[in-house]
C-alpha positions as CSV (number, residue, x, y, z in Angstrom):
1,X,0.0,0.0,0.0
2,X,1.4,3.3,-1.2
3,X,0.5,6.7,0.3
4,X,-0.3,9.3,-2.4
5,X,-0.4,13.0,-1.6
6,X,-1.2,15.6,-4.3
7,X,0.5,18.9,-3.8
8,X,-1.0,22.0,-5.4
9,X,0.9,24.9,-6.7
10,X,1.3,27.2,-3.6
11,X,0.2,30.2,-5.6
12,X,-3.2,28.6,-6.2
13,X,-3.6,27.0,-2.8
14,X,-6.2,28.0,-0.2
15,X,-7.8,30.9,-2.1
16,X,-10.8,30.8,0.3
17,X,-8.4,32.0,3.1
18,X,-7.4,35.1,1.1
19,X,-9.4,37.4,3.3
20,X,-7.5,36.3,6.5
21,X,-4.1,35.4,5.1
22,X,-2.0,37.2,2.5
23,X,-0.3,35.4,-0.4
24,X,2.9,34.7,1.4
25,X,1.1,33.5,4.6
26,X,-1.0,31.1,2.5
27,X,2.1,29.8,0.8
28,X,3.8,29.2,4.2
29,X,0.7,27.6,5.6
30,X,0.4,25.2,2.6
31,X,4.0,24.2,3.0
32,X,3.7,23.7,6.8
33,X,0.6,21.5,6.4
34,X,2.2,19.5,3.6
35,X,5.3,18.9,5.6
36,X,3.3,17.8,8.7
37,X,1.4,15.3,6.6
38,X,4.6,13.9,5.0
39,X,6.3,13.5,8.4
40,X,3.4,11.5,9.8
41,X,3.1,9.2,6.7
42,X,6.8,8.4,6.9
43,X,6.4,7.1,10.4
44,X,3.8,4.5,9.3
45,X,5.8,1.2,9.0
46,X,3.0,-0.6,7.1
47,X,3.2,1.7,4.1
48,X,5.3,0.6,1.2
49,X,6.2,4.1,0.1
50,X,5.1,7.7,-0.2
51,X,4.5,9.5,-3.5
52,X,4.0,13.2,-3.9
53,X,2.2,14.3,-7.1
54,X,3.0,17.8,-8.2
55,X,4.8,20.2,-10.5
56,X,5.7,22.9,-8.0
57,X,9.2,23.5,-6.6
58,X,8.1,23.3,-2.9
59,X,7.0,19.7,-3.4
60,X,10.2,18.9,-5.3
61,X,12.3,20.3,-2.4
62,X,10.2,18.4,0.1
63,X,10.6,15.1,-1.9
64,X,14.3,15.5,-2.0
65,X,14.5,16.6,1.7
66,X,12.6,13.6,3.0
67,X,13.6,11.0,0.4
68,X,10.1,10.4,-1.0
69,X,9.1,9.7,-4.5
70,X,7.9,12.6,-6.7
71,X,5.6,12.0,-9.6
72,X,5.9,15.1,-11.8
73,X,2.8,16.5,-13.5
74,X,3.3,18.4,-16.7
75,X,0.4,20.6,-15.7
76,X,-1.8,21.0,-12.6
77,X,-5.2,19.5,-13.6
78,X,-6.5,19.2,-10.0
79,X,-6.7,16.8,-7.2
80,X,-8.7,14.1,-9.1
81,X,-6.3,14.0,-12.0
82,X,-3.3,13.8,-9.7
83,X,-4.6,10.9,-7.7
84,X,-5.7,9.1,-10.9
85,X,-2.3,9.6,-12.4
86,X,-0.6,8.1,-9.4
87,X,-3.1,5.2,-9.3
88,X,-2.3,4.3,-12.9
89,X,1.5,4.5,-12.4
90,X,1.5,2.5,-9.2
91,X,-1.0,0.0,-10.5
92,X,1.2,-0.6,-13.5
93,X,4.1,-1.2,-11.2
94,X,2.2,-3.8,-9.2
95,X,1.4,-1.9,-6.1
96,X,-1.3,-3.6,-4.0
97,X,-3.2,-0.4,-3.2
98,X,-3.1,3.4,-2.6
99,X,-3.9,5.5,0.4
100,X,-4.9,8.9,-0.8
101,X,-4.4,11.8,1.6
102,X,-4.6,15.5,0.9
103,X,-1.8,17.9,2.0
104,X,-4.1,20.0,4.2
105,X,-4.9,17.7,7.1
106,X,-2.1,18.6,9.5
107,X,-3.7,16.9,12.5
108,X,-3.5,13.5,11.0
109,X,-1.6,11.0,13.2
110,X,0.2,7.7,12.8
111,X,-2.4,6.1,15.0
112,X,-5.2,7.2,12.7
113,X,-3.5,6.0,9.5
114,X,-2.8,2.6,11.2
115,X,-6.4,2.3,12.2
116,X,-7.6,3.0,8.7
117,X,-5.2,0.5,7.2
118,X,-6.2,-2.1,9.8
119,X,-9.9,-1.7,8.9
120,X,-9.3,-1.9,5.2
121,X,-10.2,-5.4,4.0
122,X,-8.8,-7.7,1.4
123,X,-8.8,-6.6,-2.2
124,X,-10.9,-5.6,-3.9
125,X,-11.7,-3.0,-1.3
126,X,-12.4,0.7,-0.6
127,X,-12.2,2.6,2.7
128,X,-13.1,6.2,3.1
129,X,-12.6,8.7,5.9
130,X,-14.9,11.7,5.2
131,X,-14.3,15.3,6.2
132,X,-15.8,16.5,9.4
133,X,-18.8,17.9,7.6
134,X,-19.4,14.6,5.7
135,X,-19.0,16.3,2.3
136,X,-15.4,15.6,1.3
137,X,-13.5,12.4,1.0
138,X,-10.3,13.2,3.0
139,X,-8.7,9.8,2.9
140,X,-9.5,7.0,0.4
141,X,-7.9,3.6,0.3
142,X,-8.2,1.6,-2.8
143,X,-7.0,-1.9,-3.5
144,X,-6.0,-2.5,-6.2
145,X,-5.1,1.2,-7.0
146,X,-7.7,1.5,-9.8
147,X,-10.5,-0.5,-8.2
148,X,-12.9,2.4,-8.9
149,X,-12.8,5.9,-10.4
150,X,-12.3,8.7,-7.9
151,X,-13.7,12.2,-8.2
152,X,-12.7,14.6,-5.5
153,X,-14.3,17.9,-4.6
154,X,-16.3,19.6,-1.9
155,X,-19.2,17.1,-2.2
156,X,-17.4,13.9,-3.0
157,X,-18.1,11.6,0.0
158,X,-21.6,10.4,-0.9
159,X,-20.9,10.2,-4.6
160,X,-17.9,8.0,-3.8
161,X,-20.1,5.7,-1.8
162,X,-22.4,5.3,-4.7
163,X,-19.6,4.7,-7.2
164,X,-18.1,2.0,-5.0
165,X,-21.5,0.2,-4.7
166,X,-22.0,0.5,-8.4
167,X,-18.7,-1.3,-8.8
168,X,-19.8,-4.1,-6.5
169,X,-17.9,-2.8,-3.5
170,X,-19.3,-2.0,0.0
171,X,-17.0,0.8,1.2
172,X,-15.8,0.9,4.8
173,X,-16.3,4.3,6.4
174,X,-14.4,5.5,9.4
175,X,-14.5,8.9,11.1
176,X,-11.2,10.3,12.3
177,X,-11.0,13.8,13.9
178,X,-7.5,14.5,12.6
179,X,-8.0,13.3,9.1
180,X,-11.4,14.9,9.1
181,X,-10.1,18.4,9.7
182,X,-9.0,19.7,6.4
183,X,-8.1,23.4,6.4
184,X,-10.0,25.4,3.8
185,X,-11.8,28.2,5.7
186,X,-11.3,30.6,8.6
187,X,-13.6,28.4,10.7
188,X,-11.2,25.5,10.0
189,X,-8.3,27.6,11.2
190,X,-10.1,28.6,14.4
191,X,-10.7,24.9,15.1
192,X,-7.0,24.1,14.5
193,X,-5.8,27.0,16.7
194,X,-8.1,25.8,19.5
195,X,-6.2,22.4,19.4
196,X,-2.9,24.2,20.2
197,X,-1.2,21.8,17.8
198,X,2.5,21.1,18.4
199,X,3.5,20.8,14.8
200,X,4.7,23.1,12.0
201,X,1.2,24.2,11.2
202,X,0.2,25.0,14.8
203,X,3.5,26.9,15.4
204,X,3.0,28.9,12.1
205,X,-0.4,30.0,13.2
206,X,0.7,31.0,16.7
207,X,3.9,32.8,15.5
208,X,1.8,34.8,13.1
209,X,-0.6,35.8,15.8
210,X,-3.6,35.4,13.5
211,X,-6.8,37.0,14.7
212,X,-9.7,35.0,13.1
């Protein structure tokens, strides 16, 4: 099972936070969250590897710094295209499955990832961890990697359940507070600040004395 993390171009990341963070702050927040996610995934012994999918220099630096695999996109076509690209590549190489995680869930923990992997059944199988509002699909495990088409977005969770069942799969659904907290809005930032997180993202927010 390979972990797959798409990494957007920082210049385009977190546009919905533009009224509380300036361009440079959004870029630094994006990088802090992505690095937090990478560090956690690298501590999960059951994973066979970690792949970043991106075309931006921050992700290239991060891949080199941490010794993880970088799958280079020629152009940024979005989260769905990035995950599908990785699934095709890893599937062709014989990977047993993929664990898709976005780069904006800085409260993810090793324990949560291990719980999700333990709950994931024998192939063919799909496991989904929804966002806290039950709209997004924050973590999706697929084995084999292309067991079903994935389409990410703000309202992808219930459509993913339908697609899985249409492919003869009964998806396992787990709710995880860390994975469920993706950072897209000022309200998400307030929830993250309240947790007083001792990671790069938490320190960035405190050091910038953000008033939300």
